[in-house]
BAKE-485979 format. One record per residue: residue number from 1; residue in one letter; x, y, z of N, C-alpha, C, CB in turn. Coordinates in Angstrom, 3 decimals. Atoms other than C-alpha are relative to their C-alpha. Glycine has a CB too. Layout:
N
   seq   type        n.u        n.v        n.w       ca.u       ca.v       ca.w        c.u        c.v        c.w       cb.u       cb.v       cb.w
   NUM      A          X          Y          Z          X          Y          Z          X          Y          Z          X          Y          Z
...
***
This chain:
196
   seq   type        n.u        n.v        n.w       ca.u       ca.v       ca.w        c.u        c.v        c.w       cb.u       cb.v       cb.w
     1      X      1.061      0.805      0.571    -29.767     75.459     54.243      0.329     -0.272     -1.470     -1.379      0.709      0.149
     2      X     -0.238      0.403      1.375    -29.564     73.577     50.931     -0.899      0.767     -0.961     -0.219     -1.498     -0.157
     3      X      0.868     -0.552      1.034    -30.925     74.904     47.660     -1.273     -0.837     -0.053      0.717      0.025     -1.391
     4      X      1.275      0.723      0.013    -34.603     73.988     47.360     -0.003     -1.123     -1.030     -1.149      0.963     -0.285
     5      X     -0.010      1.012      1.048    -33.891     72.034     44.162      0.731     -1.269      0.399      0.621      0.559     -1.234
     6      X     -0.742      1.191     -0.424    -31.587     69.636     46.008     -0.672     -0.724      1.165      1.415      0.384      0.391
     7      X      0.691      0.615     -1.124    -34.033     68.866     48.817     -0.961     -1.090     -0.476     -0.758      1.060      0.801
     8      X      0.976      1.035      0.372    -36.228     65.737     48.810     -1.410      0.572     -0.020      0.072     -1.192      0.975
     9      X      1.368     -0.469      0.199    -39.908     66.062     47.928     -0.960     -0.560      1.048     -0.479     -0.377     -1.389
    10      X      1.112      0.504     -0.802    -43.108     65.682     49.951     -1.299      0.357     -0.702      0.031      0.582      1.448
    11      X      1.341     -0.290      0.486    -46.798     65.589     49.086     -0.990     -0.355      1.100     -0.313     -0.783     -1.315
    12      X      1.118      0.319     -0.880    -49.925     65.720     51.228     -1.196     -0.249     -0.913     -0.287      1.162      1.053
    13      X      1.140      0.372      0.829    -52.826     63.892     49.572     -1.276     -0.033      0.831      0.238     -1.362     -0.666
    14      X      1.332      0.167     -0.571    -56.515     64.160     50.376     -0.536     -1.303     -0.570     -0.956      1.229     -0.327
    15      X      0.445      1.323      0.433    -57.744     60.564     50.237     -1.474     -0.173      0.359      0.864     -1.123      0.653
    16      X      1.424      0.304     -0.175    -61.485     60.088     49.749     -0.141     -1.504     -0.196     -0.922      0.818     -1.018
    17      X     -0.033      1.463      0.052    -61.922     56.411     50.557     -1.183     -0.564     -0.760      0.028     -0.576      1.401
    18      X      1.031      0.693      0.763    -63.925     53.993     48.448     -0.536     -1.199      0.763      0.546     -0.441     -1.349
    19      X      0.658      1.137     -0.637    -66.031     50.934     49.208      0.962     -1.134      0.343     -1.088     -0.521     -0.897
    20      X     -0.933      1.099     -0.221    -63.024     48.604     49.057      1.155      0.347      0.925      0.544     -0.456     -1.303
    21      X     -1.106     -0.440     -0.846    -60.841     50.565     51.458     -0.126     -0.599      1.397      0.044      1.535      0.078
    22      X     -0.047      0.521     -1.378    -59.827     48.885     54.708      1.383      0.315      0.547     -0.302     -1.562      0.058
    23      X     -1.286     -0.327     -0.600    -57.122     49.949     57.115      0.061     -0.627      1.379      0.215      1.537      0.077
    24      X     -0.249      0.522     -1.339    -55.680     48.181     60.114      0.144      1.180      0.952      1.274     -0.908      0.031
    25      X     -0.074     -1.057     -0.996    -56.075     50.336     63.220      0.952     -0.411      1.118     -1.399      0.317      0.566
    26      X     -0.922      0.331     -1.086    -53.743     50.556     66.209     -0.611     -1.007      0.973      0.403      1.267      0.749
    27      X      0.453      1.030     -0.932    -53.941     47.743     68.741     -0.585      0.588      1.276      1.143     -0.923      0.345
    28      X      0.537     -0.614     -1.220    -54.884     50.250     71.470     -1.490      0.333     -0.107      0.776      1.259      0.322
    29      X      1.433     -0.216      0.164    -58.437     50.442     70.067     -0.379      1.367     -0.537     -0.672     -0.205      1.291
    30      X      0.314     -1.325      0.533    -58.172     54.017     68.806     -0.315     -0.085     -1.488      1.168      0.973      0.243
    31      X      0.373     -0.067      1.408    -59.548     55.000     65.405      0.590      1.272     -0.587     -1.552     -0.038     -0.182
    32      X     -0.719     -1.137      0.583    -57.264     57.240     63.350     -0.108     -0.078     -1.519      1.498      0.016      0.451
    33      X      0.103     -0.082      1.459    -57.776     58.356     59.748     -0.919     -1.093     -0.540      1.394     -0.111     -0.647
    34      X      0.913      1.070      0.367    -60.717     55.956     59.544     -1.298      0.524     -0.606     -0.307     -0.847      1.207
    35      X      1.217     -0.582      0.554    -63.379     58.371     58.252     -0.026     -0.069     -1.513     -0.142      1.432      0.445
    36      X      0.129      0.040      1.457    -64.530     58.908     54.672      1.094      0.780     -0.729     -1.344      0.538     -0.400
    37      X     -1.109     -0.767      0.579    -61.637     61.359     54.086      1.116      0.079      1.030     -0.461      1.436     -0.437
    38      X     -1.163     -0.220     -0.859    -58.140     61.465     55.519      1.118      0.566     -0.852      0.449     -1.318      0.709
    39      X     -1.164     -0.529      0.717    -54.776     62.950     54.589      1.137     -0.996      0.092      0.435      1.376      0.568
    40      X     -1.218      0.811      0.053    -51.754     60.916     53.499      1.183      0.943     -0.170     -0.057     -1.055     -1.165
    41      X     -1.207     -0.830      0.005    -48.386     62.582     54.223      1.133     -0.857     -0.546      0.339      0.553      1.442
    42      X     -0.994      0.813      0.705    -45.739     61.248     51.802      1.331      0.750     -0.085     -0.505     -0.371     -1.419
    43      X     -1.324     -0.626     -0.007    -42.007     61.947     52.114      0.992     -0.868     -0.755      0.487      0.239      1.442
    44      X     -1.059      0.669      0.752    -39.304     60.997     49.629      1.234     -0.079      0.891      0.316      0.753     -1.342
    45      X     -1.214      0.085     -0.821    -36.278     59.651     51.515      1.103      0.898     -0.557      0.494     -1.455      0.078
    46      X     -1.042     -0.926      0.461    -33.343     62.094     51.365      1.007     -0.613     -0.957      0.728      0.547      1.172
    47      X     -0.993      0.616      0.881    -31.094     59.577     49.631     -0.606     -0.509     -1.297      0.686     -1.137      0.713
    48      X      0.673      0.424      1.231    -33.657     58.927     46.852     -0.776      1.172     -0.570     -0.944     -1.209      0.262
    49      X      0.667     -1.185      0.534    -34.461     62.074     44.913     -0.569     -0.222     -1.387      0.958      1.156     -0.032
    50      X      0.663      0.283      1.267    -35.723     60.304     41.820     -1.495     -0.015      0.251      0.484     -1.355     -0.615
    51      X      1.453      0.057     -0.169    -39.451     60.413     41.210     -0.575     -1.160     -0.793     -0.655      1.323     -0.439
    52      X      0.445      1.143      0.778    -39.639     57.124     39.340     -0.854     -0.949      0.810      1.178     -0.734     -0.557
    53      X      0.830      0.994     -0.668    -41.658     54.048     40.214      0.700     -0.540      1.236     -0.344     -1.142     -0.955
    54      X     -0.546      0.501     -1.250    -41.212     52.647     43.657     -0.201     -1.494      0.109     -0.637      0.704      1.186
    55      X      0.128      1.422     -0.256    -40.787     49.126     44.902     -1.062     -0.262      1.049      1.330     -0.585      0.439
    56      X      0.971      0.366     -1.024    -42.845     47.285     47.467      0.341      0.649      1.321     -0.066     -1.508      0.163
    57      X     -0.180     -0.648     -1.304    -43.303     48.635     50.968      0.982     -0.773      0.866     -1.344      0.131      0.724
    58      X     -0.909      0.584     -0.979    -40.650     47.987     53.595     -0.715     -0.012      1.341      1.352      0.794      0.080
    59      X      0.634      0.064     -1.312    -41.566     47.056     57.156      0.233      1.281      0.779      0.523     -1.194      0.789
    60      X     -0.275     -1.243     -0.717    -39.832     50.076     58.676      1.096      0.742     -0.739      0.410     -0.273      1.481
    61      X     -0.987     -0.683      0.808    -38.104     52.417     56.244      0.874      0.954      0.790     -0.675      0.737     -1.088
    62      X     -0.835     -0.897     -0.781    -36.779     54.599     59.034      1.205     -0.729      0.566     -0.806      0.631      1.120
    63      X     -1.138      0.793     -0.436    -34.420     51.772     59.905      0.402     -0.929     -1.134     -0.331     -0.802      1.290
    64      X     -0.552      0.974      0.939    -32.167     49.717     57.612     -0.625      0.089     -1.379     -0.179     -1.387      0.539
    65      X      0.607     -0.210      1.303    -33.554     51.189     54.414      1.022     -0.193     -1.094     -0.617      1.386     -0.093
    66      X     -0.862      0.189      1.150    -32.051     50.081     51.148     -0.048      1.252     -0.865     -0.419     -1.250     -0.809
    67      X      0.001     -1.218      0.812    -30.942     53.123     49.124     -0.642     -0.190     -1.369      1.407      0.492     -0.176
    68      X      0.558      0.219      1.329    -32.217     51.477     45.945     -1.522     -0.092      0.005      0.577     -1.254     -0.592
    69      X      1.453      0.114     -0.070    -35.820     51.149     47.185     -0.632      1.386     -0.134     -0.435     -0.675      1.327
    70      X      0.620     -1.307      0.251    -37.804     54.059     45.712     -1.386      0.022      0.621     -0.079      0.303     -1.524
    71      X      1.275     -0.018     -0.708    -40.526     54.310     48.341     -0.147      1.318      0.746     -0.108     -1.195      0.976
    72      X      0.288     -1.240     -0.710    -42.192     57.145     50.195     -0.405     -0.332      1.427     -1.114      0.812     -0.716
    73      X      0.400      0.151     -1.393    -42.353     57.287     53.976     -1.373      0.624      0.136      1.035      0.661      0.984
    74      X      1.394     -0.427      0.028    -46.055     57.641     54.734     -0.658     -0.082      1.372     -0.777     -0.839     -0.988
    75      X      0.841     -0.065     -1.184    -48.281     58.691     57.617     -1.382      0.444     -0.451      0.593      0.970      1.081
    76      X      1.364     -0.456      0.275    -52.042     59.297     57.698     -0.538      0.722      1.231     -0.927     -1.197     -0.392
    77      X      0.699     -0.718     -1.065    -54.034     61.799     59.741     -1.414      0.278     -0.475      0.738      1.330      0.384
    78      X      1.278     -0.568      0.372    -57.587     62.938     59.839      0.283      1.395     -0.566     -0.994      0.052      1.226
    79      X     -0.215     -1.371      0.489    -58.004     66.282     58.010      0.227      0.958      1.168     -1.205      0.472     -0.847
    80      X     -0.338     -0.973     -1.045    -56.565     69.172     60.008     -0.552      1.365     -0.394      1.545      0.073      0.224
    81      X      0.610     -1.274      0.395    -58.929     72.164     59.692      0.819      1.210      0.430     -1.387      0.106      0.582
    82      X     -0.840     -1.107     -0.454    -56.401     74.313     61.568      0.922      0.503     -1.107      0.826     -0.429      1.206
    83      X     -0.902     -0.397      1.083    -54.304     74.356     58.397     -0.635      0.959     -0.988      0.479     -1.213     -0.733
    84      X      0.636     -1.016      0.843    -56.850     76.640     56.750      0.560      1.388      0.282     -1.513     -0.002      0.214
    85      X     -0.581     -1.294     -0.364    -55.102     79.501     58.567      1.475      0.017     -0.393     -0.167      0.281      1.525
    86      X     -1.438     -0.104      0.259    -51.671     80.778     57.517      0.781     -0.308      1.283      0.363      1.418     -0.536
    87      X     -0.764      0.409     -1.184    -48.946     79.443     59.879      0.254      1.115      1.003      1.306     -0.563     -0.426
    88      X     -0.295     -1.093     -0.926    -48.157     82.853     61.346     -1.197      0.323      0.895      0.419      1.248     -0.775
    89      X      1.199     -0.266     -0.799    -51.724     82.967     62.660     -0.380     -1.165      0.904     -1.157      0.326     -0.908
    90      X      0.288      1.105     -0.905    -51.603     79.630     64.437      0.243      0.473      1.419      0.868     -1.249     -0.329
    91      X     -0.154     -0.394     -1.397    -52.117     80.191     68.142      1.001     -0.878      0.729     -1.334     -0.051      0.708
    92      X     -0.824      0.965     -0.706    -50.232     77.107     69.174      0.421     -1.082     -0.985     -0.758     -0.608      1.218
    93      X     -0.335      1.155      0.822    -48.783     73.901     67.874     -1.274     -0.759     -0.338      1.015     -0.922      0.722
    94      X      1.109      0.858      0.402    -51.176     71.677     65.977      0.448     -1.430      0.255     -0.410      0.227     -1.515
    95      X     -0.336      1.380     -0.335    -51.182     68.134     67.338     -1.185     -0.882     -0.336      0.390     -0.141      1.497
    96      X      1.064      0.919      0.392    -53.147     65.192     65.974      0.534     -1.425      0.009     -0.564      0.365     -1.396
    97      X     -0.418      1.395      0.123    -53.061     61.400     66.111      0.344     -0.311     -1.451     -1.107     -0.954      0.511
    98      X     -0.416      0.402      1.342    -51.352     59.787     63.134      0.263     -1.500     -0.011      1.264      0.787     -0.456
    99      X     -0.364      1.397      0.194    -50.788     56.306     61.746      1.217     -0.064     -0.904     -1.180     -0.813     -0.599
   100      X     -1.122      0.276      0.908    -47.492     55.135     60.290     -0.478     -1.098     -0.926      1.328     -0.421      0.779
   101      X      0.462      0.961      0.996    -48.451     53.365     57.080      1.177     -0.676     -0.688     -0.893      0.687     -1.035
   102      X     -1.008      0.615      0.864    -46.563     51.031     54.795      0.468      1.054     -0.999     -0.569     -1.269     -0.738
   103      X     -0.505     -0.923      1.002    -44.364     52.913     52.372     -0.883     -0.051     -1.244      1.462     -0.331     -0.356
   104      X      0.761     -0.095      1.241    -46.167     54.112     49.262      0.967      0.116     -1.174     -0.974      1.211      0.036
   105      X     -0.818     -0.093      1.207    -44.867     53.965     45.712      0.290      1.450     -0.352     -0.694     -0.695     -1.170
   106      X     -0.455     -1.335      0.344    -42.966     56.979     44.432     -0.929      0.764     -0.911      1.318     -0.082     -0.627
   107      X      0.902     -0.686      0.941    -45.592     57.750     41.806     -1.019      0.874      0.713     -0.725     -1.015     -0.868
   108      X      1.004     -0.780     -0.724    -47.880     59.138     44.524      0.456      1.420      0.319     -0.364     -0.703      1.278
   109      X     -0.433     -1.393     -0.151    -45.737     62.273     44.750     -0.737      0.907     -0.974      1.514      0.119     -0.215
   110      X      0.630     -0.791      1.051    -47.468     63.436     41.561     -1.393     -0.482     -0.391      0.871      0.000     -1.206
   111      X      1.241      0.637      0.444    -50.528     61.191     41.249     -1.232      0.667      0.607      0.015     -1.479      0.358
   112      X      1.334     -0.392     -0.447    -54.130     62.392     41.470     -0.991     -0.831     -0.794     -0.256      1.548     -0.190
   113      X      1.035      0.757      0.691    -57.214     60.347     40.658     -0.379     -1.267      0.740      0.454     -0.343     -1.389
   114      X      0.472      1.272     -0.550    -58.788     56.938     41.239      1.188     -0.922      0.222     -1.042     -0.667     -0.941
   115      X     -1.142      0.884     -0.276    -56.338     54.577     42.939     -0.327     -1.464     -0.240      0.467      0.183      1.429
   116      X      0.365      1.343      0.421    -58.249     51.468     41.877     -0.444     -0.915      1.129      1.141     -0.618     -0.696
   117      X      0.440      1.060     -0.906    -59.711     48.374     43.517     -0.977      0.515      1.063      1.208     -0.638      0.675
   118      X      0.983     -0.520     -0.933    -62.436     50.451     45.197      0.583      0.705      1.210     -0.856     -1.095      0.456
   119      X     -0.656     -0.633     -1.154    -59.902     52.137     47.481     -0.224      1.506      0.044      1.491     -0.286     -0.028
   120      X      0.294     -1.424     -0.004    -61.054     55.627     46.516      0.872      0.785     -0.944      0.145      0.544      1.372
   121      X     -0.777     -0.878      0.862    -59.327     58.599     44.973      0.794      0.978      0.859     -0.918      0.758     -0.990
   122      X     -0.848     -0.964     -0.701    -56.644     61.094     45.923      0.163      1.252     -0.846      1.379     -0.614      0.330
   123      X     -0.376     -1.248      0.659    -55.917     64.716     45.115      0.981      0.718      0.908     -1.251      0.897     -0.309
   124      X     -1.031     -0.681     -0.768    -53.057     66.906     46.195     -0.560      1.170      0.792      1.097      0.480     -0.916
   125      X      0.251     -1.173     -0.821    -53.486     69.296     49.068      1.198      0.938     -0.105     -0.270     -0.399      1.480
   126      X     -1.234     -0.797      0.069    -49.862     70.441     48.969      1.138     -0.901     -0.447      0.330      0.664      1.378
   127      X     -1.216      0.708      0.374    -46.514     69.451     47.556      1.157      0.983      0.098     -0.109     -0.612     -1.440
   128      X     -1.163     -0.869     -0.111    -43.004     70.780     47.867      1.246     -0.781      0.335     -0.234      1.062      1.041
   129      X     -1.277      0.584     -0.414    -39.574     70.088     49.266      0.107      0.113      1.513      1.208      0.707     -0.703
   130      X     -0.168     -0.095     -1.443    -38.436     69.462     52.806      1.459     -0.151      0.384     -0.842     -1.054      0.708
   131      X     -1.325      0.130     -0.585    -35.335     69.781     54.901     -0.136     -0.931      1.199      0.600      1.402      0.412
   132      X      0.045      0.964     -1.093    -34.783     66.785     57.172      0.701      0.580      1.219      0.650     -1.340     -0.417
   133      X     -0.561     -0.530     -1.238    -34.238     67.961     60.747      0.393     -1.113      0.963     -0.995      0.934      0.668
   134      X     -0.292      1.121     -0.895    -34.369     64.670     62.662     -0.651     -1.252     -0.546     -0.493      0.288      1.442
   135      X      0.537      1.273      0.452    -34.856     61.020     61.795      0.552     -1.113      0.880      0.341     -0.251     -1.491
   136      X     -0.336      1.173     -0.786    -34.866     58.077     64.188     -1.113     -1.020     -0.234      0.166      0.349      1.535
   137      X      1.055      1.009      0.141    -36.944     54.902     64.462     -1.318      0.479      0.578      0.415     -1.295      0.676
   138      X      1.239     -0.455     -0.629    -39.471     56.825     66.559     -0.304      1.482     -0.225      0.063     -0.268      1.468
   139      X      0.257     -1.416      0.249    -39.262     60.389     65.217      0.471      0.394     -1.401      0.698      0.869      1.063
   140      X     -0.342     -0.595      1.299    -39.308     62.092     61.828     -0.397      1.460      0.092     -0.728     -0.735     -1.218
   141      X      0.291     -1.432     -0.083    -39.053     65.887     61.752      0.580      0.689     -1.225      0.576      0.621      1.311
   142      X     -0.418     -0.655      1.237    -38.873     68.084     58.663     -0.558      1.413     -0.076     -0.451     -0.812     -1.219
   143      X      0.450     -1.370      0.294    -39.104     71.754     57.689     -0.524     -0.009     -1.433      1.173      1.070      0.187
   144      X      0.658      0.060      1.303    -41.558     72.041     54.797      0.178      1.303     -0.764     -1.486     -0.310      0.165
   145      X     -0.061     -1.153      0.904    -41.094     74.354     51.830     -0.989     -0.267     -1.133      1.471      0.237     -0.557
   146      X      1.057      0.221      0.970    -44.295     74.539     49.802      0.434      0.481     -1.378     -1.284      0.709      0.434
   147      X     -0.161     -0.478      1.367    -44.004     74.713     46.029     -1.344      0.050     -0.707      0.977     -0.892     -0.774
   148      X      1.336     -0.030      0.586    -47.678     74.080     45.281     -1.009     -0.336      1.084     -0.117     -0.991     -1.197
   149      X      1.105      0.233     -0.918    -50.835     74.300     47.354     -1.265      0.052     -0.820     -0.027      1.046      1.170
   150      X      1.198      0.045      0.830    -54.186     73.351     45.922     -1.189     -0.477      0.807      0.215     -0.905     -1.209
   151      X      1.177      0.650     -0.572    -57.556     71.746     46.605     -0.874      0.944      0.809      0.424     -1.143      0.865
   152      X      0.903     -0.965     -0.625    -59.693     74.797     47.501     -0.172     -0.097      1.503     -1.301     -0.130     -0.605
   153      X      0.121     -0.017     -1.443    -59.909     75.797     51.124      1.300     -0.365      0.691     -1.085     -0.935      0.433
   154      X     -1.302      0.334     -0.569    -56.259     74.887     51.608      0.781      1.276      0.245      0.787     -0.953     -0.930
   155      X     -0.777     -1.192     -0.344    -53.553     77.248     52.798      0.685      0.639     -1.210      1.039     -0.353      1.037
   156      X     -0.543     -0.538      1.248    -53.127     78.823     49.339      0.865      1.237      0.186     -1.118      0.325     -0.931
   157      X     -0.709     -1.267     -0.115    -51.777     82.091     50.671      1.147     -0.037      0.993     -0.953      1.071      0.391
   158      X     -1.085      0.084     -0.967    -49.168     80.778     53.123      1.293      0.641     -0.467      0.257     -1.419      0.333
   159      X     -1.312     -0.527      0.364    -46.111     81.720     51.056      0.005      1.495     -0.314      0.521     -0.747     -1.178
   160      X      0.079     -1.385      0.439    -47.295     85.290     50.468     -0.145      0.971      1.166     -1.158      0.171     -0.952
   161      X      0.246     -1.068     -0.962    -47.461     88.609     52.307      0.766     -0.168      1.294     -1.452      0.083      0.299
   162      X     -0.686      0.006     -1.288    -46.687     88.729     55.991      0.379     -1.402      0.455     -0.866      0.654      1.045
   163      X     -0.344      1.362     -0.367    -46.479     84.929     56.140      1.136     -0.565     -0.844     -1.210     -0.881     -0.125
   164      X     -1.059      0.487      0.883    -43.691     84.715     53.581      1.201     -0.525      0.772      0.441      1.101     -0.937
   165      X     -1.142      0.450     -0.769    -41.112     84.271     56.329     -0.364     -1.104      0.997      0.612      1.168      0.727
   166      X      0.420      1.085     -0.881    -43.135     81.611     58.179      0.358     -1.337     -0.634     -1.520      0.079      0.289
   167      X     -0.320      1.343      0.476    -41.908     78.034     57.868     -0.716     -0.995      0.893      1.544     -0.256     -0.007
   168      X      0.720      1.020     -0.742    -43.827     74.958     58.887      0.928     -1.176      0.246     -1.273     -0.448     -0.755
   169      X     -0.721      1.212     -0.355    -42.142     72.118     60.739     -1.036     -1.046      0.364      1.011      0.245      1.175
   170      X      0.861      1.117     -0.347    -43.874     68.756     60.912      0.852     -1.043      0.710     -0.699     -0.598     -1.264
   171      X     -0.692      1.065     -0.735    -42.901     66.083     63.419     -0.972     -1.153      0.184      0.539      0.508      1.386
   172      X      0.743      1.220     -0.286    -44.207     62.526     63.482      0.813     -0.747      1.042     -0.245     -0.875     -1.302
   173      X     -0.734      0.675     -1.071    -43.266     60.834     66.751     -0.845     -1.140      0.562      0.383      1.001      1.124
   174      X      0.659      1.193     -0.514    -44.067     57.488     68.297      0.500     -0.278      1.408      0.250     -1.218     -0.924
   175      X     -0.368      0.408     -1.356    -44.105     56.435     71.916     -0.307     -1.483      0.142     -0.764      0.843      1.084
   176      X      0.187      1.433     -0.195    -43.573     52.718     72.465     -0.296     -0.733     -1.284     -1.101     -0.243      0.971
   177      X      0.304      0.829      1.161    -44.443     49.869     70.135      1.250     -0.537     -0.653     -0.801      0.781     -1.005
   178      X     -1.112      0.605      0.712    -42.261     47.684     68.015      0.382      0.874     -1.182     -0.354     -1.423     -0.466
   179      X     -0.490     -0.837      1.103    -40.095     49.443     65.445     -0.615     -0.402     -1.333      1.519     -0.082     -0.090
   180      X      0.513      0.450      1.296    -41.509     47.301     62.629     -1.525     -0.032     -0.055      0.543     -1.373     -0.316
   181      X      1.451      0.057     -0.029    -45.166     47.588     63.681     -0.615      1.162     -0.772     -0.498      0.002      1.438
   182      X      0.707     -1.012      0.772    -47.114     49.442     61.011     -1.361      0.225      0.625     -0.135     -0.416     -1.489
   183      X      1.293     -0.393     -0.533    -50.385     51.150     61.827      0.048      0.137      1.509     -1.064     -1.003     -0.399
   184      X     -0.135     -0.320     -1.417    -49.063     51.964     65.259     -0.286      1.482      0.157      1.424     -0.371      0.550
   185      X      0.365     -1.396     -0.247    -50.274     55.195     66.787      1.254      0.865      0.140     -0.876      0.115      1.268
   186      X     -1.029     -1.021     -0.073    -47.952     58.136     66.226     -0.708      1.313      0.341      0.821      0.105     -1.352
   187      X      0.558     -1.333     -0.182    -48.446     61.824     66.929      0.592      0.918     -1.057      0.281      0.542      1.434
   188      X     -0.445     -1.019      0.957    -48.271     64.491     64.236     -0.052      1.348      0.708     -0.890      0.005     -1.306
   189      X     -0.069     -1.337     -0.586    -47.165     67.914     65.457      0.485      0.959     -1.075      0.941      0.032      1.254
   190      X     -0.401     -1.035      0.946    -46.988     71.000     63.249      0.149      1.311      0.758     -1.033      0.139     -1.163
   191      X     -0.162     -1.316     -0.606    -45.650     74.355     64.286      0.700      0.919     -0.974      0.785     -0.089      1.321
   192      X     -0.520     -1.038      0.876    -44.559     77.596     62.704      1.319      0.517      0.541     -1.008      1.148     -0.148
   193      X     -1.255     -0.690     -0.319    -40.994     78.886     62.701     -0.026      1.303     -0.758      1.273     -0.862     -0.372
   194      X     -0.107     -1.276      0.711    -40.354     82.497     61.796      1.442      0.437      0.002     -0.902      1.086      0.639
   195      X     -1.352     -0.571      0.044    -37.127     84.108     60.649      0.050      1.169      0.970      0.389      0.457     -1.453
   196      X     -0.143     -1.127     -0.923    -35.799     86.564     63.172      0.895      1.063     -0.601      0.563     -0.466      1.348
***
């Protein structure tokens, strides 16, 4: 495994939506991350470890991505209350519907506050580094290494005590749909790995 300092970054934001927030939903009629609060999962592409400003969103950054585009691969889920427990205490995998969103600007790795235009505000739930395990047009899988956990009621104690050797893997996978179709239904799966 690489040194943590050489790994790309990730951030999970708690997004409290404002009056001007609107999101396209999947064409299958489902409603995902459409409530007053949802989580945005942001991942810095492995070939872009700068944290500077990002360009405009790409249609599908998992395919044919320009190395010079400083954007964050982004998914949204409803809040996952199961994450209040340390990973070693999870009974099973955590699975939830997710939406693949347009790439977000790189500044959101560190940003907290009002995002403007009535779209609401964001605060960090967690941030850290990740090791890319798999990446295709229909699957993104990464092993997360927390460096900061915040926002009260979050998994603040995951890296400590008997859970210090627990690692969280997140997988976003899509079944069907066009590769360039944003706001298509994906599935988020989280599970705990333990060192043996």
